[in-house]
N, C-alpha and C positions, 0 to 999 in steps of 0.2 A: 506602444504605451512605456516611457521610461519606468524602470525598476527603481527610483531614487531611494527608498524604503529595505528595500533587497540589497542593493549596493553599499549602503550606509552600513547595514547590518557586517555584511562581508567584509567592509572596511574595518569596522571595531574587531573585527574576527582579528584580522591581519594584522591589523595592530598590539594586538593581544591587549586590548582593552577587554572583551570577551573571550570565553573558549568556545571552542563548538561546539563543547558539548552542554553548556548554558544556555546556545541557542535554541539546540538541540531541546533539552527537556524543556525549554520556554515554549517551543513550538506547539511539543508533545501537549502538554500541560493544556496549552489554549483549545486543542484539537477536540471534536469530538470523537468518540472511540470508534465509530460510521465511518470518519474522514480518515484517522489512525489506516482502520482498515482499507479504503480503498486506496490511498498511495502507494501502501504496501502490494496491494494487488497488482497497481499500475508500475508498481516496477520489481516486479515479479522476485517479491522476495518471501508473502505468505505461500507457504506449502500446505497443499488440498491432508496430507495427510500428516500432518501434524497434531498432535493429539488435544494440546493447547486451542488449536483453531479449527476444531472438528465439526463445526457450523459452516468452513469456505464451502463452497459452490462455486467450482467455475463453469456453470451454465454449458458443460461439455456434457454430452447424452454417457452411459457406458456401455459394455459391448453389448448386451442383452438389448438395451432401446436402440443401439445403431442396426442389429440384425430385425426388430421387429421393424423399423423404421422401412428398412430395403424390403424385409416379405414378412406380412403379416402371419403367413400361414406356415414359417417356419418355424 
């Protein structure tokens, strides 16, 4: 499927009619916080240990859980 409007926005940026910062701001204001978080995760921007994003869950087990899964009696 052609990306008609995406390409148009990129052309507006290339021509100087819009700045990349303007387009990013519009997109981020349009997106929900969950969508922004998903985008950040998908692009490896969200850092698990970042205090600002303390609720980030990378779905990876910690070392204790890995050992338990390997040998519950351990």
